[in-house]
C-alpha positions in Angstrom: -24.1 67.8 32.1 -20.6 68.8 33.0 -21.5 68.2 36.7 -22.6 64.7 35.8 -19.2 63.9 34.2 -17.4 65.4 37.3 -19.5 63.3 39.7 -19.0 60.2 37.6 -15.2 60.8 37.4 -14.8 61.5 41.1 -17.0 58.4 42.0 -14.9 56.2 39.7 -11.7 57.4 41.3 -13.1 56.8 44.8 -14.2 53.3 43.9 -10.8 52.5 42.3 -8.9 53.6 45.4 -11.3 51.9 47.7 -10.9 48.6 45.8 -7.1 48.7 46.4 -7.3 48.8 50.1 -5.1 46.4 52.0 -7.6 46.2 54.9 -10.2 44.7 52.6 -8.5 42.5 50.0 -10.5 41.3 47.1 -12.1 37.9 47.0 -10.0 35.0 45.7 -12.2 32.6 43.7 -9.5 29.9 43.2 -7.3 30.0 46.3 -5.4 26.9 45.4 -3.8 28.9 42.6 -2.6 31.6 44.9 -2.1 29.9 48.2 -1.1 26.3 47.6 -1.3 23.9 50.5 1.9 21.9 50.9 1.2 19.1 53.3 3.9 17.8 55.6 2.9 14.2 56.4 3.6 14.8 60.1 1.9 18.2 60.5 -1.3 18.5 62.4 -4.2 18.1 60.0 -6.2 21.3 59.7 -8.9 22.4 57.3 -7.3 24.3 54.4 -7.7 28.1 54.5 -9.2 27.9 57.9 -8.1 28.2 61.5 -10.4 25.4 62.6 -9.1 22.0 63.6 -10.2 19.0 61.7 -13.1 17.0 62.9 -12.2 13.8 61.1 -12.0 11.2 63.8 -9.3 9.2 62.0 -6.9 12.2 62.4 -8.2 13.4 65.8 -7.5 10.0 67.3 -3.8 10.2 66.2 -3.0 13.6 67.7 -4.1 15.2 64.5 -1.3 13.8 62.4 -2.0 13.3 58.7 0.4 10.3 58.5 0.1 7.2 60.6 3.2 5.8 62.4 4.5 2.5 61.1 3.3 -0.8 62.7 5.2 -1.7 65.9 8.1 -4.0 65.2 8.5 -3.1 61.6 11.5 -1.4 60.0 11.0 0.7 56.8 12.8 -0.5 53.8 13.0 0.6 50.2 12.0 -1.6 47.3 15.4 -3.2 47.2 15.1 -4.3 50.8 17.9 -1.9 51.9 17.5 -0.6 55.5 18.2 3.1 56.1 21.7 3.6 57.6 21.9 3.9 61.4 25.3 5.4 61.2 25.6 9.1 61.8 28.2 11.6 60.6 30.7 11.1 63.5 34.3 9.8 63.7 33.1 6.9 65.9 30.5 5.8 63.3 33.0 6.1 60.5 35.2 3.6 62.4 32.1 1.4 62.8 31.5 1.6 59.0 34.9 -0.1 58.4 33.5 -3.2 60.2 30.8 -3.6 57.5 32.3 -6.1 55.0 29.1 -7.2 53.3 26.6 -5.1 51.4 23.0 -5.5 52.5 22.1 -6.0 48.8 23.6 -9.4 49.1 20.9 -10.5 51.5 18.2 -9.9 48.8 17.0 -13.0 47.0 17.2 -11.2 43.7 20.9 -10.3 44.1 23.0 -10.9 41.0 26.6 -9.8 41.6 27.3 -9.2 37.9 24.3 -6.9 37.6 25.3 -5.0 40.8 28.8 -4.5 39.6 27.7 -3.5 36.1 25.4 -0.7 37.6 28.1 0.2 40.2 30.7 0.6 37.4 28.3 2.8 35.3 27.6 5.0 38.3 31.2 5.1 39.4 32.3 6.3 36.0 29.6 9.0 35.9 30.2 10.3 39.4 33.6 9.2 40.7 36.1 8.6 37.9 36.8 12.3 37.3 38.7 12.4 40.5 39.4 8.8 41.5 40.2 7.5 38.0 38.6 4.8 36.0 41.0 2.3 37.7 40.5 3.6 41.2 44.1 4.8 41.3 43.3 8.5 42.2 44.4 9.7 38.8 41.2 11.0 37.3 41.1 13.8 34.7 40.6 16.5 37.4 43.6 15.3 39.3 45.7 15.1 36.2 44.7 18.7 35.3 46.2 19.9 38.6 43.0 21.2 40.0 43.1 18.7 42.9 45.6 16.5 44.5 45.7 14.0 47.3 42.9 11.7 45.9 43.7 8.2 47.3 44.5 5.1 45.4 41.9 2.5 46.6 44.5 -0.3 46.5 46.6 1.5 49.2 43.7 2.2 51.5 42.2 0.2 54.4 38.6 0.4 53.2 35.5 -1.8 53.4 32.3 -1.8 51.5 30.7 -0.1 54.6 33.3 2.7 54.8 32.9 3.4 51.0 29.1 3.6 51.5 29.7 5.9 54.5 31.9 8.3 52.6 29.4 8.4 49.7 26.7 9.2 52.2 28.4 11.8 54.3 31.5 12.8 52.4 35.0 12.9 53.9 37.8 15.5 53.7 37.6 17.4 50.4 35.0 15.0 49.0 31.4 16.0 49.5 28.3 13.8 50.1 26.7 12.0 47.2 23.5 11.2 49.1 21.6 13.6 46.9 23.0 12.1 43.7 22.8 8.4 44.4 20.0 6.4 46.2 21.1 4.3 49.2 21.0 1.1 47.2 23.0 2.7 44.3 25.6 3.8 46.9 26.0 0.2 47.9 26.4 -0.8 44.3 29.1 1.8 43.8 30.8 0.7 47.1 30.8 -3.0 45.9 32.3 -1.9 42.6 35.0 0.2 44.4 35.9 -2.9 46.4 36.6 -4.7 43.2 39.7 -2.5 42.9 41.1 -4.0 46.0 41.2 -7.4 44.3 
């Protein structure tokens, strides 16, 4: 009887060690829970958990891409009709941004200046006033505390609605980009509100 217990114990230990082998991992019954598939819209479409290429003709006929290119001649816009900016983060494009004197929001048929300025003011006070001041004079609470200095007074600067949008998008000097805080159309709203300080 003692031999049976010994054999059973040794067998159990062998089975336990064998089941922990890295060469033969255990079966995964719900792989989505362990290995989620995050699809990039421009990745080549493949079958999940497989090295095989897709056989779906719709994807195969478009170089395997899961997303289709836009129709020729079209330009992507957001729901407000705002085109993505073509300006890059260079000194030359910053100079070009100063030539933009009209917000693209004004071209939208639903444009109401009072509404744009009201939202721009709200966003400005939430994101900008701490440094730039509620009156755009560069005397926000952070500047008055002595933590920062050199924040410009908008009334003294040669700015345009385009250059304000550019700086909100890419940042300038000590100011960082607000592209992750504000949508492109909201950046135009803030820029329009900032221009109201010039008047």
